[in-house]
C-alpha positions in Angstrom: -0.5 0.3 -0.1 1.3 3.3 -1.2 2.1 5.7 1.6 0.3 9.1 2.0 2.4 11.9 1.5 2.0 15.4 3.4 1.5 17.0 -0.3 -1.2 14.3 -0.8 -2.5 14.9 2.8 -2.6 18.6 2.3 -5.1 17.9 -1.3 -7.3 16.0 0.9 -7.8 17.6 4.0 -9.0 21.5 3.2 -5.9 22.4 1.7 -3.2 22.2 4.7 -1.5 19.8 6.6 0.9 19.4 9.7 4.2 17.2 9.0 6.6 17.7 12.3 8.0 21.2 11.6 6.7 21.9 8.6 3.2 22.6 6.9 2.0 22.1 4.0 -0.7 24.3 2.0 -2.4 23.6 -1.3 -3.4 27.2 -2.7 -6.7 27.5 -3.2 -5.6 29.0 -6.9 -2.4 28.6 -8.2 0.3 31.8 -7.4 1.7 34.0 -10.1 5.7 33.8 -10.3 6.0 37.6 -8.7 3.8 36.0 -5.7 6.0 33.1 -5.4 8.9 35.2 -5.9 7.7 37.9 -2.8 7.0 34.7 -0.8 10.6 32.9 -1.5 12.1 37.0 -0.3 10.4 36.6 2.7 12.9 35.4 4.9 14.8 38.8 4.8 11.9 40.4 7.1 13.3 39.3 10.7 13.7 43.4 12.8 14.8 42.4 16.4 13.3 45.7 18.7 12.3 46.2 22.3 13.1 42.7 23.2 11.4 41.2 20.1 11.7 39.6 17.4 9.3 41.1 14.1 9.5 38.4 11.4 7.1 36.3 9.2 6.8 32.6 8.6 9.5 30.7 6.7 8.9 29.4 3.7 11.0 26.4 2.5 9.5 25.6 -0.8 7.3 27.3 -2.7 5.8 26.9 -5.9 2.6 27.6 -7.8 0.8 24.8 -6.7 2.5 23.9 -3.4 3.8 25.7 -0.1 6.2 24.2 2.1 6.3 26.8 5.1 7.4 25.7 9.1 5.4 24.9 11.1 5.2 28.0 13.7 4.4 26.8 17.5 2.9 29.6 19.3 -0.2 31.4 20.2 -2.5 33.3 17.4 -3.7 37.1 18.8 -6.9 36.6 17.7 -7.2 33.4 20.1 -5.3 34.9 22.8 -7.8 37.7 22.7 -10.5 35.3 22.6 -9.7 34.1 26.0 -9.9 37.8 27.8 -13.9 38.3 26.2 -16.3 39.3 28.7 -13.7 39.8 31.2 -11.6 42.7 29.9 -13.2 44.9 32.4 -10.5 43.9 34.8 -7.6 46.4 33.6 -5.0 43.6 34.1 -6.8 41.7 31.2 -7.6 45.0 29.4 -3.7 46.2 29.4 -2.9 42.6 28.1 -4.7 43.0 25.0 -3.2 46.1 24.5 0.3 44.8 24.7 -1.0 42.7 21.7 -2.1 44.6 19.5 0.6 47.1 20.4 2.6 44.4 18.8 0.7 44.0 15.4 1.3 47.9 14.8 4.9 47.5 15.6 4.9 44.3 13.5 2.9 45.7 10.5 5.2 49.6 10.2 8.5 47.2 10.4 7.1 45.3 7.4 5.9 48.4 5.6 9.5 49.8 6.1 11.4 47.1 4.8 11.2 46.8 1.3 10.1 50.8 -0.3 9.4 50.3 -4.2 10.6 52.4 -6.5 7.0 51.9 -7.9 4.2 54.9 -8.7 1.0 54.8 -6.8 -2.0 54.8 -8.0 -4.4 54.2 -5.3 -7.5 56.4 -6.1 -9.7 56.9 -2.9 -12.8 58.1 -5.5 -12.7 54.1 -7.2 -12.2 53.1 -3.7 -15.3 55.0 -2.2 -17.6 54.1 -5.3 -16.6 49.6 -4.3 -17.7 50.3 -0.7 -20.7 52.2 -2.3 -21.4 49.5 -4.5 -21.3 46.9 -1.8 -23.7 48.8 0.4 -26.3 47.4 -2.4 -25.3 43.8 -1.1 -25.7 45.5 2.8 -29.3 46.6 1.8 -29.9 42.9 0.3 -28.9 41.1 3.5 -31.1 43.5 5.7 -29.1 46.7 6.4 -31.9 49.6 7.0 -32.1 51.9 3.9 -31.8 54.6 6.1 -28.8 53.4 7.6 -27.2 52.4 4.1 -27.8 56.1 3.3 -26.4 57.6 5.8 -23.5 54.9 5.2 -23.2 56.4 1.6 -23.2 59.8 2.0 -20.7 59.3 5.2 -18.5 56.8 2.7 -18.4 60.5 0.1 -17.5 62.8 3.1 -14.7 60.6 3.7 -12.9 61.1 0.0 -9.6 63.3 0.8 -8.1 62.9 -2.8 -5.7 60.4 -4.2 -3.5 59.3 -1.3 0.3 60.2 -2.3 3.0 57.6 -3.8 3.8 55.6 -1.4 3.8 52.1 -1.8 5.3 49.1 0.2 5.2 45.8 1.0 1.6 44.7 1.9 0.4 40.9 3.9 -3.0 41.7 2.1 -4.9 40.1 5.0 -3.6 41.8 7.8 -5.7 40.9 11.1 -5.7 39.5 14.7 -5.9 35.5 13.2 -2.8 36.2 10.9 -0.2 36.9 14.0 1.1 34.4 16.0 2.9 35.2 19.0 5.7 32.6 19.7 8.3 33.5 23.0 9.4 36.4 22.1 9.0 36.2 18.9 5.7 38.2 16.9 5.4 36.0 13.3 3.4 37.3 10.3 1.7 33.9 8.7 -0.5 33.3 5.6 1.1 35.8 3.5 0.2 34.6 -0.1 -1.4 38.0 -0.1 2.1 39.7 0.0 3.0 41.9 -2.6 3.2 45.6 -3.2 0.5 48.0 -2.4 -1.0 50.9 -0.6 -0.3 50.8 3.4 -3.7 51.6 3.5 -4.6 48.2 2.3 -3.0 46.2 5.4 -4.1 49.1 7.7 -7.9 48.9 7.4 -8.2 45.0 7.4 -6.8 45.1 11.0 -8.6 48.1 12.2 -12.2 46.7 10.7 -11.1 43.2 12.4 -10.5 44.5 15.5 -13.6 46.6 15.3 -16.2 43.7 14.7 -14.8 41.4 17.0 -18.2 41.6 18.1 -19.5 39.8 15.5 -17.9 36.8 17.0 -19.6 35.0 19.7 -16.8 34.4 21.6 -15.9 38.2 21.5 -20.0 39.5 22.9 -18.6 40.9 26.2 -16.0 43.8 24.2 -17.0 46.6 24.6 -17.4 49.7 22.2 -15.1 51.7 24.3 -12.9 48.8 24.2 -12.6 48.2 20.8 -11.8 52.1 19.7 -8.9 51.8 22.1 -7.5 48.8 20.7 -7.7 50.8 17.7 -6.1 53.5 18.8 -3.0 51.7 20.9 -2.4 49.7 17.3 -2.4 52.5 14.9 -0.7 54.4 17.6 2.1 52.0 17.4 2.3 52.0 13.9 2.8 55.8 13.7 5.8 55.2 16.1 7.7 53.1 14.3 6.9 54.3 10.3 6.8 58.4 11.4 4.0 58.1 8.6 1.1 60.9 7.8 -1.5 58.4 6.5 -4.2 59.6 4.7 -7.4 58.3 4.1 -7.5 55.7 6.8 -11.7 57.0 7.8 -12.5 55.9 4.3 -10.4 52.5 4.3 -11.6 51.7 7.3 -15.2 51.9 6.5 -14.5 50.3 3.1 -13.0 47.6 4.9 -16.1 46.9 7.6 -18.3 47.2 4.5 -16.8 44.6 2.8 -16.3 42.7 6.2 -19.7 42.4 6.9 -20.7 41.6 2.8 -18.5 38.9 3.4 -20.5 37.6 6.0 -23.9 37.7 4.5 -22.5 35.4 1.4 -21.0 32.9 4.1 -23.0 32.9 7.0 -26.0 30.0 7.3 -29.7 32.4 6.2 -31.1 31.0 9.6 -27.8 31.7 11.3 -27.1 35.2 9.6 -30.9 36.7 10.2 -30.8 35.5 13.9 -27.1 36.8 14.7 -25.2 38.2 11.9 -27.6 40.7 10.4 -27.9 42.0 14.1 -24.3 42.2 14.0 -23.8 44.2 10.8 -26.7 46.7 11.7 -25.0 47.5 15.0 -21.5 47.4 13.5 -22.5 49.6 11.0 -24.3 51.7 13.4 -21.0 52.1 15.7 -18.6 52.7 12.7 -21.1 56.0 12.0 -21.6 57.4 15.6 -18.2 56.4 16.9 -15.4 56.4 13.8 -12.9 54.0 14.7 -10.2 56.5 13.4 -10.0 60.1 12.4 -8.0 61.8 10.0 
């Protein structure tokens, strides 16, 4: 009988398989040569600062249809945050959560500064706003009240500051608490297959939106709006302390990311669960984002 290889197992069991210190992943779609080259270059990202090592997961072998990377042993930031849950009222728990998002902001700042690009940027926020507005129609169909949808569109249109400058950086592509791990004194970015060139707004908006809608997961039901806004400010403050950059257009990017995250939930949740749990969460999240912005220009 032929022994099943880790690659065979990965193909048969959801696209990933652990084998000793190796993690094998079969991408859902074939990787482009540019993306493969980006992943091969990730070994060069390693920053030591303030007693921590900031780096990415190491890719040992990269091809269009198979990735072999190190199996990181540690804790995912989103899992650590979820262990606090409703107990964040404790000053100690809240301080621990702030430290985690501070490390996340530092990791992203170092990563964005790691490989500056000479490419010209054309990150037009008018186009970004139009994509967000188009997505609002998806939310209407998912039960977002018309008055709230109209208000959301008005806010998006008012948040357009013009075209972002020419800064192009190395972006993670899917940066959120679930894609960052803590292993001892190391802070490690994982699931880097979206890595490439882009605007820093992409990663910033993704992380802040993910933190803003923590309430969407049942285990985070006790996380107050005030605590979530505090975590967003802590994350952004850490990022700015590393980069010293003035980032324009972030409020619009965060709104867009929240809208798309809610749209994703409408498409991927069981219809019954969506109307019982998902829709109320969406309405509350959009209302919070409009009444109490998670970031300000």
